[in-house]
VOKEBA-238163 format. One record per residue (C-alpha): residue number from 1; x, y, z; residue in one letter. Coordinates in Angstrom, 2 decimals. Example, Ala and Ser with C-alpha at 12.3 -4.5 7.8 and 13.67 -1.06 7.14 Angstrom:
BEGIN
{1 {12.30 -4.50 7.80} a}
{2 {13.67 -1.06 7.14} s}
***
This chain:
BEGIN
{1 {182.86 113.72 124.87} m}
{2 {183.98 115.07 128.19} g}
{3 {187.06 117.28 128.22} s}
{4 {188.89 115.38 125.48} l}
{5 {186.83 116.86 122.67} l}
{6 {185.42 119.86 124.47} s}
{7 {184.62 122.97 122.40} y}
{8 {187.97 124.63 122.39} s}
{9 {190.48 126.10 120.12} g}
{10 {191.13 122.53 118.77} l}
{11 {187.44 122.17 117.72} s}
{12 {187.52 125.44 115.86} t}
{13 {190.75 124.40 114.17} k}
{14 {189.30 120.98 113.16} v}
{15 {186.22 122.71 111.56} r}
{16 {188.41 125.14 109.71} s}
{17 {190.69 122.39 108.36} m}
{18 {187.72 120.22 107.49} q}
{19 {186.31 122.89 105.27} s}
{20 {189.47 122.58 103.13} k}
{21 {189.07 118.87 102.39} l}
{22 {188.73 117.65 98.86} i}
{23 {185.03 117.11 98.05} k}
{24 {183.56 114.08 96.20} e}
{25 {182.88 116.15 92.99} v}
{26 {186.57 117.15 93.00} q}
{27 {187.70 113.55 93.31} y}
{28 {185.57 112.84 90.20} q}
{29 {187.34 115.73 88.39} e}
{30 {190.75 114.39 89.44} i}
{31 {189.91 110.93 88.19} a}
{32 {189.31 112.38 84.65} q}
{33 {192.58 114.22 84.50} m}
{34 {195.04 113.17 81.78} p}
{35 {198.33 113.04 83.78} s}
{36 {199.87 113.14 87.30} v}
{37 {201.33 116.55 86.46} t}
{38 {197.81 117.89 85.89} a}
{39 {196.67 116.48 89.18} i}
{40 {199.46 118.14 91.12} v}
{41 {198.82 121.37 89.38} s}
{42 {195.17 121.09 90.36} y}
{43 {195.94 120.27 94.01} l}
{44 {198.34 123.21 94.34} k}
{45 {195.36 125.53 93.87} k}
{46 {193.14 123.86 96.52} q}
{47 {192.92 125.44 99.99} p}
{48 {194.15 122.38 101.82} g}
{49 {197.36 122.21 99.72} f}
{50 {198.16 125.67 98.38} q}
{51 {200.12 126.79 101.39} d}
{52 {202.23 123.61 101.63} l}
{53 {202.68 122.94 97.89} w}
{54 {202.91 126.40 96.46} a}
{55 {206.62 126.20 95.62} d}
{56 {206.57 122.78 94.04} l}
{57 {207.40 122.21 90.42} d}
{58 {204.86 119.61 89.27} e}
{59 {206.89 118.84 86.14} n}
{60 {209.85 117.52 88.19} s}
{61 {207.92 115.24 90.58} l}
{62 {207.75 111.47 90.26} h}
{63 {205.02 109.27 91.67} r}
{64 {207.07 108.39 94.73} g}
{65 {207.75 112.09 95.45} d}
{66 {204.05 112.83 95.34} i}
{67 {203.13 109.90 97.65} e}
{68 {205.68 111.27 100.20} r}
{69 {204.27 114.80 99.85} l}
{70 {200.70 113.55 100.47} l}
{71 {201.84 111.60 103.53} t}
{72 {203.79 114.66 104.71} h}
{73 {200.66 116.76 104.38} t}
{74 {198.83 114.43 106.78} i}
{75 {201.72 114.74 109.27} y}
{76 {201.75 118.48 108.98} q}
{77 {197.96 118.50 109.64} n}
{78 {198.48 116.43 112.71} f}
{79 {201.21 118.84 113.92} a}
{80 {198.78 121.80 113.47} k}
{81 {196.13 120.13 115.60} l}
{82 {198.69 119.09 118.22} y}
{83 {199.72 122.73 118.63} r}
{84 {196.04 123.72 119.35} f}
{85 {195.40 120.79 121.74} a}
{86 {195.26 121.11 125.50} n}
{87 {197.26 118.72 127.73} p}
{88 {194.44 116.18 127.91} e}
{89 {193.82 116.20 124.20} q}
{90 {197.56 115.81 123.59} r}
{91 {197.46 112.60 125.67} t}
{92 {195.03 111.10 123.21} f}
{93 {196.99 112.50 120.20} m}
{94 {200.25 111.04 121.46} a}
{95 {198.53 107.62 121.64} l}
{96 {197.03 108.08 118.13} y}
{97 {200.44 109.23 116.79} f}
{98 {201.87 105.69 117.24} k}
{99 {200.04 104.68 113.96} r}
{100 {202.40 107.01 112.17} y}
{101 {205.34 105.39 113.77} e}
{102 {204.05 102.00 112.66} l}
{103 {203.64 103.16 109.15} a}
{104 {207.26 104.40 108.99} i}
{105 {208.62 101.16 110.52} m}
{106 {206.69 99.08 108.03} k}
{107 {208.16 101.12 105.19} e}
{108 {211.59 100.47 106.54} c}
{109 {210.90 96.70 106.89} l}
{110 {209.74 96.51 103.26} r}
{111 {213.02 98.03 102.19} k}
{112 {214.90 95.46 104.25} v}
{113 {212.95 92.56 102.85} f}
{114 {213.41 93.91 99.33} d}
{115 {217.15 93.23 99.94} k}
{116 {218.00 96.89 99.77} g}
{117 {216.87 97.39 96.20} h}
{118 {214.05 99.71 97.13} a}
{119 {215.00 103.34 97.75} e}
{120 {213.65 104.88 100.86} l}
{121 {214.03 108.65 101.48} d}
{122 {212.43 109.65 104.76} l}
{123 {214.23 113.06 104.91} s}
{124 {210.94 114.85 104.30} l}
{125 {209.55 113.46 107.56} f}
{126 {212.62 113.91 109.76} k}
{127 {211.67 117.22 111.30} d}
{128 {208.20 115.98 112.22} f}
{129 {209.47 112.77 113.84} f}
{130 {212.24 114.67 115.62} d}
{131 {209.52 116.68 117.27} r}
{132 {206.98 114.01 118.08} h}
{133 {208.87 110.62 118.16} s}
{134 {211.78 109.03 119.89} k}
{135 {212.45 106.86 116.90} l}
{136 {215.61 107.52 114.86} n}
{137 {214.05 107.21 111.46} i}
{138 {217.28 107.87 109.68} e}
{139 {218.90 104.83 111.29} k}
{140 {215.75 102.67 110.65} l}
{141 {215.73 103.73 106.99} a}
{142 {219.41 102.82 106.57} n}
{143 {219.04 99.30 108.16} s}
{144 {220.16 96.69 105.66} s}
{145 {219.09 93.56 107.72} t}
{146 {216.21 92.67 110.02} v}
{147 {218.70 92.21 112.90} e}
{148 {220.10 95.74 112.32} e}
{149 {216.59 97.19 112.10} f}
{150 {215.56 95.60 115.40} i}
{151 {218.85 96.65 116.98} s}
{152 {218.09 100.29 115.95} n}
{153 {214.80 100.04 117.81} l}
{154 {216.51 99.18 121.14} e}
{155 {215.32 101.55 123.84} g}
{156 {211.94 102.00 122.27} s}
{157 {208.70 100.29 123.14} e}
{158 {208.71 98.42 119.79} y}
{159 {211.98 96.59 120.46} y}
{160 {210.64 93.67 122.61} k}
{161 {207.56 92.79 120.42} p}
{162 {209.85 92.39 117.41} l}
{163 {212.87 90.90 119.23} k}
{164 {210.89 87.92 120.44} k}
{165 {210.02 86.87 116.92} l}
{166 {212.21 84.37 115.21} g}
{167 {212.98 82.12 118.18} n}
{168 {211.11 79.17 116.69} d}
{169 {210.76 80.07 112.99} y}
{170 {211.94 82.55 110.35} t}
{171 {209.43 85.38 110.36} p}
{172 {208.11 87.01 107.18} r}
{173 {207.51 90.72 106.73} i}
{174 {203.82 89.90 107.34} f}
{175 {204.74 88.51 110.81} d}
{176 {206.68 91.66 111.73} y}
{177 {203.80 93.89 110.53} g}
{178 {201.23 91.87 112.56} m}
{179 {203.45 91.98 115.66} a}
{180 {203.57 95.74 115.49} l}
{181 {199.77 95.99 114.87} d}
{182 {198.98 93.64 117.74} q}
{183 {201.30 95.49 120.15} y}
{184 {199.79 98.88 119.15} y}
{185 {196.19 97.66 119.61} f}
{186 {196.83 95.81 122.89} a}
{187 {198.71 98.84 124.15} n}
{188 {195.80 101.17 123.51} i}
{189 {193.47 98.89 125.29} w}
{190 {195.68 98.32 128.30} s}
{191 {196.43 102.05 128.95} v}
{192 {193.08 103.64 128.25} k}
{193 {191.91 103.40 131.95} e}
{194 {195.07 105.22 133.04} k}
{195 {194.76 108.03 130.55} l}
{196 {191.05 108.72 130.37} f}
{197 {188.18 109.09 132.81} k}
{198 {184.39 109.06 132.69} k}
{199 {182.80 109.92 129.38} r}
{200 {186.17 110.25 127.62} d}
{201 {187.00 106.66 128.68} l}
{202 {183.50 105.47 127.64} e}
{203 {183.86 106.97 124.17} e}
{204 {187.46 105.79 123.65} i}
{205 {186.41 102.24 124.72} t}
{206 {183.39 102.30 122.31} k}
{207 {185.45 103.53 119.40} a}
{208 {188.40 101.19 119.77} y}
{209 {186.40 98.25 121.06} g}
{210 {184.23 98.24 117.98} n}
{211 {187.25 98.68 115.75} k}
{212 {189.08 95.74 117.32} f}
{213 {186.02 93.48 117.18} d}
{214 {185.38 94.30 113.54} m}
{215 {189.01 93.76 112.56} l}
{216 {189.03 90.35 114.25} n}
{217 {185.85 89.37 112.48} l}
{218 {187.32 90.37 109.12} q}
{219 {190.60 88.56 109.70} w}
{220 {188.88 85.36 110.83} i}
{221 {186.59 85.41 107.82} y}
{222 {189.32 86.17 105.28} r}
{223 {191.70 83.65 106.82} s}
{224 {189.08 80.89 106.48} k}
{225 {187.55 81.86 103.10} k}
{226 {190.63 82.86 101.13} y}
{227 {193.61 81.30 102.83} y}
{228 {192.21 78.13 104.41} h}
{229 {194.33 78.74 107.49} m}
{230 {194.24 76.43 110.48} t}
{231 {192.59 77.64 113.74} p}
{232 {196.04 77.83 115.44} a}
{233 {197.34 80.18 112.72} d}
{234 {194.24 82.28 112.85} i}
{235 {194.47 82.72 116.58} y}
{236 {197.96 84.10 116.08} a}
{237 {196.62 86.88 113.92} l}
{238 {193.91 88.23 116.28} l}
{239 {194.03 91.30 118.39} i}
{240 {193.98 90.08 122.05} p}
{241 {190.99 92.31 122.95} v}
{242 {187.41 91.38 123.60} h}
{243 {184.75 94.04 123.61} y}
{244 {181.31 92.97 122.33} r}
{245 {182.66 89.57 121.17} l}
{246 {183.34 87.17 124.00} s}
{247 {186.22 84.75 124.00} r}
{248 {183.65 81.90 123.45} r}
{249 {182.25 83.58 120.35} e}
{250 {185.73 84.21 118.96} i}
{251 {186.68 80.60 119.52} s}
{252 {183.52 79.39 117.86} a}
{253 {184.07 81.56 114.76} l}
{254 {187.68 80.48 114.52} v}
{255 {186.79 76.86 114.82} e}
{256 {183.84 77.04 112.44} a}
{257 {184.06 74.21 109.89} g}
{258 {182.77 76.09 106.94} d}
{259 {181.41 79.48 105.74} e}
{260 {177.79 78.51 106.58} e}
{261 {178.72 77.62 110.11} e}
{262 {180.63 80.90 110.41} f}
{263 {177.60 82.84 109.24} k}
{264 {175.32 80.97 111.72} h}
{265 {177.64 81.87 114.60} i}
{266 {177.99 85.50 113.44} l}
{267 {174.19 85.66 113.47} d}
{268 {174.21 85.05 117.29} t}
{269 {176.60 87.94 118.05} t}
{270 {175.93 91.43 119.33} y}
{271 {176.79 92.90 115.93} y}
{272 {174.22 90.94 113.98} k}
{273 {171.50 91.75 116.59} k}
{274 {172.47 95.39 116.51} r}
{275 {172.75 95.49 112.69} f}
{276 {170.47 92.91 111.13} p}
{277 {171.79 93.61 107.63} e}
{278 {175.35 92.32 108.57} l}
{279 {176.56 89.39 106.52} v}
{280 {180.07 87.85 106.26} p}
{281 {180.79 89.07 102.74} e}
{282 {180.00 92.68 103.79} k}
{283 {182.17 92.79 106.89} l}
{284 {184.68 95.24 105.43} e}
{285 {181.99 97.69 104.25} a}
{286 {180.23 97.36 107.57} f}
{287 {183.48 98.05 109.47} y}
{288 {183.95 101.35 107.62} n}
{289 {180.38 102.41 107.94} l}
{290 {180.16 101.46 111.65} n}
{291 {183.36 103.27 112.63} l}
{292 {182.42 106.29 110.57} k}
{293 {179.22 106.56 112.51} n}
{294 {180.95 106.09 115.86} i}
{295 {183.63 108.64 115.18} l}
{296 {181.21 111.22 113.78} e}
***
């Protein structure tokens, strides 16, 4: 993949970190353990956790503490890779990093919509975000209303996408989450030509293009099958990106009268021709398998 994933110090670091991942047989062992305390004690002895968790007292940790520690481990692994990356690789990682910012903002929004009853302690992540983000996560975590939350985003790229909500209706937490996701996905698609060239651009386009198409297929299918949403409401959910699915095909899928018509239209798309085993009820499994193959 061009210079972006060239064989460099980053490649060596990735392989080293990959060797420390939890194996399937270990997940099976964990599933049989009698308590959360036993699981934490087990993880502390594993190569991927022992350096970061060595000083933890598993007897004093609650479930929320452990979830934050697991998330923190992901952030620390990202920081390790970032240090090994060259300038071109850091360009991609900065783009990828936005997913972590979205996750933090969604956590803060959940607290706001929970009317302040949910506790939200982001202190564990502060150092990481101070290094890699322009967001003030302390202010965001302390926001008590949606208006205050959005105000605390002023000056960031996320301010406008959220500020424009609520002009004609009262948004739900789902609406704010979708607005963030749609902005993130559309932003990636719009800047890729500026950031990447040649084979790097080709591979980035392929990876994200397939991802966006498959997400749109899942959302259309779920919206129609489980929520019986109107076409207008479904269109509002979709990522405004077209890769292997044309605008005409997307419209036909959204406007399909029933599940059988949806399946018939799906059968005419690139993805069905490329993967004959694809059926509507297996879209999620196919999404995971397809992306796994592309990324590997």
